[in-house]
N, C-alpha and C positions, 0 to 999 in steps of 0.2 A: 504494500500500500504506500502511495506517495505521501511523504511527510509534508506537513505545512508548518507554519510557525505558530507556536503557542506562547502566550505571555505567562510565564511562570510566576511573575510577581502578582498577576491578577489571581492566580490560583492560591498563592500564599496569603493574599489579602482576604480571600474568602475563608481560608482555613483559620486564620487568626480571629476573624469575626465569629466563626463557629465556636472556637474555644471560649472566647469571651462571653458570647451569648449563653452558652450552656452553663458556664460558671455562674453568671449573674442569675440565670433562671433557677439554678439549684440553691444558691445562697439566699435568694429572695423568695424561693418556693413559688415560682410563677410558671406553671405548666403551659400556659398559653404562649409563652415565649418559645418553648420547645416546638409547639405546633406551628407557630409562625415561621421559625427557622426551617422546619421540615418543608413547609409550603414554598418558602423562598428558594430552597434548593431544587424542589420539584419544578418550579417555573424555569429555573436555569437549565434544567435537563431538557425540558420540552422545547423551550424557546431560548437557546443560549445567548443570543444578543439582547434579550429582554430581561435577563436575570437581574433582579434588584441589586445584588451585591456587585455584579459586574458594572452596572450603571453607576453605582456610588463610586466604585474604583475609577471608572473612566471619566466621570464628570465632576468628581470632588477630590478624591485622593491624588490623582495624577496632576490635575491643574494646580492644586495647592502645594505640590512638591513633596507630599508625604511619602510617596513612592514613585519610582520611575518604571516604565515598562521594561521587561527583560524577555525579549523574544528568543525562543529556542526552537530549533527544528525538532518537531515532535508531532505526535498524533493527538488530536483532541478527544477521540473516542474513549480511550481509557480513563481520562479525567472526567468525562461526562458520566461514564459508568460508575466511577467512584462516587461522584456527587449523587447519582441516583440511589446507590446503596446507602449513603448518608441520609438521604431523604426518607427512604424506607425505614431505616432504623429510628430516625427521629419521629416519624409518624407512628411507628409502633410504640415508641416510648410515650408519645402523647396518649395513645389508646390505653396503655398501662396506667399512666398517671391519672387519667380520668376514670379508669375502670376499677380503681381501688387497689391497684398493684404498684404503689408508689416506689417501692424499692426496685422492682424490675424496671420501671420507667426511668428512674435516675441512673440505673446501671447502663441501660441501652443508650441514653443520652450521653453519659460519661464515656462510653466506649467510642462514640463518634468524636467526642472532643479529644480523647487520647490519641486516636488514629490521625486526626487532623494535626495535632501537635507533633506527632511522630514525623509527619511530612514536613512541617515547618522547621523543626529542629534538625532532622537527619536526612531529609530529602528521600524518605521512603514512603511511597504511596501504596498502602495495603490494597485499596480498591483497584488500582492500576495493576498491581501484582496479580490479583485474582483475575482481572480481565485477561491478562496475557496467558495465565495458566488455563483458563477456560477456552481461550482461542487456540492455544497450542494443542489442547486435548480434542479439539474439534467440536466442543459443545457450542462455542460461539463461532460463527462463520467469519470470514475475513471482512465482510461488510457490516459486521455487528456494530451497533451504536455509532455508526459513522454519520 
């Protein structure tokens, strides 16, 4: 598959936002923030250019000089797959939180935050790793999530 350029700082911006939002949601015990974050990630998967965090990155963070774009030859599909997994886990966490299973909900949300932090700190994307393993095994075709 031909590689395009992916802005890795946009990805990092999203991941830092995920970590901060989950921590704030847990500390303040506001499950609706977990739900909102899950929906924000879902929008970014379905409509990548309209993802709310991407828009904040592009129209606020970059113009203010908070962060600069860092374009890297890469595929966007594994990153969207990882975001989709994050969304599923956060929406599952939301269901658990509102369904009376608070411990499970916070564990699921915390897992998403830990995996996002793992990528921010050590450049390891667990969702991307899973994507490549599924593609390598033939479960995902070459055109998957493209």
